[in-house]
N, C-alpha and C positions, 0 to 999 in steps of 0.2 A: 510546588514541587515539579522538577523537570522530568520529562520522559526519558526513555532510552534514546539513543541517537536515531534521527530520522532523515530521510531524503524526501523532500516535498516535490512532487512533479506537478507542474502547472499545465493547464490546457494549451498554453501557447508554446509548449515544448521546453521551456526553461525548467531548471530545478535549483533547489537550495538545500544545503546540508546544515543540520543543527539539532535543536532540541525544541520540544513543544511545551507549552503551558496551556491549560484550559481547553484541551481537545476533547470534543464530544460531538457525536453526529447530530444532536438536537440543537447545537449552537449554529449561529450564522457566521462566526469567525473564531479564530483562535490566535493565541500569542505564540510567536516563534522567535527563538534566539538563534541567529545565524552564526556559524563558526567563522572565525577569521582564517582565511586560507593560508596565510603566512605563519600564524601561530595557532594551531588547532586547539590549544588549551584555553583560548580566549574567545569570547563572543563579540559580535559587533553591536550588541544591544537588542532590545526587544522591538518587534514589528508585529502588527496585527494583519492577518490575511483573511480575506473574505472567501469562504469555501466555494462560492460560485466560480472562482478562478482556478480551483484545484482539481486536478485529475485524480490523484491518489496520494496517500501518505504511506511511505514505506518505512516501517520500523526495522532497523537494520542491526546486524551484529557488529559491523565495522563500517565507519563512514567512507573509507577508501574503496571498499568492495573489490571485485575482480571483474573488470570489463570483458575478459576473455572467457569467463565461465558461461556455459549454456545450460540454463535450467532444464531439468528433465520434467517433461509434462506427463510421463507415464508412471512416475513414482506414486506409491500408494501409502496413505496414512490412515489409520483408523482412529475413531474417537474425536474427530474434528468437525463433524457435520457432513453436509452433502457435498459431493464432488461436482464442481462446476468449472466451466470455462468462461472467462469474462473477456469480452472484446471492447476495447476503448475506441473513442472516436478517431484516434490517430492510427488505428489498425493494430496496435499492440494487443496481444492476447496473453492471458495468464491462466493457468490451471491451478486450482486450489480447492480448499474446503471451507465452507461457511456454516457455522452453527446457528446463525441468527439472521439469515437473509430476510429482509422486510422492506417493502416499499414505503412503509409508514415513516421511516427515518430518512435522512438525507443520504445515508450511505450504510455500509455494512463492513464487517470484518472478514478478511480472507486470509487463510493460512496457506502458504505455498505448498504445493504437492511435494516439491523437492526439499528435503530436510537439509541438504548441503547448500542450499541457496543462502546468500547473504541476507535476504529478507526473511524475517520470522513472522511478521504480521503485516498485512497491508490494509489500510483504511481506504476503501473504494467509495467514490461518490457517484450516485446514480446519474448525475448530470453529465458525467464524462463517458458513459457506457453506451455502446450501440447494440450490444447483444450479450445475452447470458444463456448458456446451454447447460442443462443438467446432464451430467455424464455418468450418473449412477448405473444406467442401463448398459453403457459401454463396458464398465468394470465387470458387470455380471456375466457378459458374454466373452470377455477376453481370456 
């Protein structure tokens, strides 16, 4: 069964758009179906990717997205876990909520703080992170 559309961000800065099969944080790899850029209703076939090469997997509402949209980091969502800021090795940072942060798995789920974001779930891999800050205290004083 295919996932919703995803944009896979690699540690080398590249990205691929398509659909996942067999994605789970306990696995060492997953199967990806890349979309054909000329005909978005077709895929180029299946490829396996090693999660050691992946920065994060962005489950998106729309594969085209909006490059001009700036996500709000101050947005508040309740019921999605602890509010954190994740900083990646490429210095990108994302604020969101995680219900199940654990270092036991290779990664964790992050729900973006901004509900208007094109991303609705982000699969973050520990190997691509340089820092994680708990922001619960900031929200209590704001």
